[in-house]
C-alpha positions as CSV (number, residue, x, y, z in Angstrom):
1,X,-14.0,-0.4,16.4
2,X,-14.4,-3.3,18.8
3,X,-13.9,-7.1,18.4
4,X,-14.5,-8.2,14.7
5,X,-16.5,-5.1,13.6
6,X,-15.8,-3.4,10.3
7,X,-16.7,0.2,9.5
8,X,-17.2,0.8,5.8
9,X,-18.1,3.8,3.6
10,X,-20.6,2.9,0.8
11,X,-19.7,4.1,-2.7
12,X,-22.6,6.4,-3.5
13,X,-21.8,6.3,-7.2
14,X,-22.3,2.6,-7.3
15,X,-26.0,3.0,-6.8
16,X,-26.8,3.8,-10.4
17,X,-26.0,1.2,-13.1
18,X,-26.0,1.3,-16.8
19,X,-27.4,-1.6,-18.9
20,X,-25.5,-2.9,-21.9
21,X,-27.8,-0.8,-24.1
22,X,-26.9,2.4,-22.3
23,X,-30.0,2.7,-20.2
24,X,-29.5,4.2,-16.8
25,X,-31.0,2.0,-14.0
26,X,-31.4,4.0,-10.8
27,X,-30.5,2.6,-7.4
28,X,-34.1,2.7,-6.3
29,X,-35.2,0.3,-9.1
30,X,-36.8,-2.9,-7.8
31,X,-35.0,-6.1,-8.6
32,X,-36.1,-9.6,-8.3
33,X,-33.0,-10.8,-6.6
34,X,-31.0,-9.3,-3.8
35,X,-28.1,-7.1,-5.0
36,X,-24.9,-6.9,-3.0
37,X,-23.0,-3.6,-2.7
38,X,-19.3,-2.7,-2.6
39,X,-17.8,-0.4,0.1
40,X,-14.4,0.8,1.3
41,X,-13.2,-0.3,4.7
42,X,-12.5,2.8,6.9
43,X,-11.7,1.0,10.2
44,X,-11.5,-2.5,11.7
45,X,-11.6,-4.0,15.1
46,X,-8.6,-5.8,16.6
47,X,-10.1,-9.2,15.9
48,X,-10.8,-8.7,12.2
49,X,-8.5,-11.1,10.3
50,X,-9.4,-11.0,6.6
51,X,-10.0,-7.3,6.0
52,X,-7.8,-4.2,6.5
53,X,-8.4,-0.5,6.2
54,X,-8.5,0.5,2.5
55,X,-9.9,-2.8,1.2
56,X,-13.1,-3.0,-0.8
57,X,-15.7,-5.4,0.6
58,X,-18.8,-6.9,-0.8
59,X,-21.8,-7.1,1.5
60,X,-25.6,-7.3,1.6
61,X,-27.0,-3.8,2.1
62,X,-30.2,-5.2,3.6
63,X,-28.2,-6.6,6.6
64,X,-26.6,-3.3,7.6
65,X,-26.5,-0.9,10.5
66,X,-26.0,2.7,9.4
67,X,-24.3,5.3,11.6
68,X,-23.6,9.0,11.0
69,X,-20.2,10.3,12.0
70,X,-19.5,14.1,11.5
71,X,-22.2,14.3,8.9
72,X,-20.9,11.3,6.9
73,X,-22.9,8.0,6.6
74,X,-21.1,4.7,7.4
75,X,-22.1,1.1,7.8
76,X,-21.1,-1.1,10.7
77,X,-21.1,-4.8,10.3
78,X,-19.4,-8.0,11.6
79,X,-16.5,-9.4,9.6
80,X,-18.5,-12.5,9.0
81,X,-21.1,-10.5,7.1
82,X,-18.6,-9.6,4.4
83,X,-19.1,-11.8,1.3
84,X,-15.8,-10.9,-0.6
85,X,-12.7,-8.8,-0.2
86,X,-10.9,-7.0,-3.0
87,X,-7.4,-5.9,-1.9
88,X,-4.4,-4.3,-3.6
89,X,-2.0,-5.8,-1.0
90,X,-2.2,-9.3,-2.5
91,X,0.1,-8.4,-5.3
92,X,0.3,-9.9,-8.8
93,X,0.5,-13.5,-7.9
94,X,-3.3,-13.8,-7.2
95,X,-6.5,-12.3,-8.5
96,X,-6.8,-10.0,-5.4
97,X,-10.4,-11.1,-4.7
98,X,-11.4,-13.5,-1.8
99,X,-14.8,-15.1,-2.3
C-alpha cells in the first residue's frame, strides 16, 4: 500500500441484520439513511497514522473502490475516509473506539 491508503476486508456476515423482533433484514434491503459498514484492516501504507493491521474500521460502503486479489474481494480507501477505529491495542484504560 502507498501513502495513506488502507486495504480492508469487508465482513460478509455483517450484511444481514436481525431486528429486535427476530426478523432477518437482508443486506440488499433499501434503507432511508446511509448505512456504514465495518471491515478488518489487512494492510496500511507508510503514512497511515491512526489505523494498524488487524483493526476494525467503520466506513461508508458507497465511497469505496473494490479490488480482487487472488480471488478475494478487498476495499481500498484513504485513511481520511475511515469514520471510526475499533482496536484491541488500546487496552483497558479506554473504550477502544475512536470516533
